[in-house]
C-alpha angles and dihedrals in degrees: 000000000000090000090059091050091049089051091050091047093051092044091051090049094051094043092049092050090048093052092049097042101048111099122237091248091063096044100041097075091047092048091048091054090049092051091049091051090050091058103268098124095185111029115194127218088257091057091049092047091050091050090047090053089050090053091050089052089051088054092054091047091051091051091048092048091049091051093049093047092047091050091051092049094047093051096056107297133261098287 
């Protein structure tokens, strides 16, 4: 079970770094496509900026979750 938690911790770390490191120019087209699929046929720059901010927050949450899970695993594990 600890191996699964280590995998999740490493994945969350890498995903958080990816979300924070990708520039806006790379994420904007993807976010625009997502907004169009969700029903917003003409997303504005404000909508894209709000979604980008949400992705950056997700990156911070992933890094924090990875840190907490790593700390738990290093101090003896969950079980």
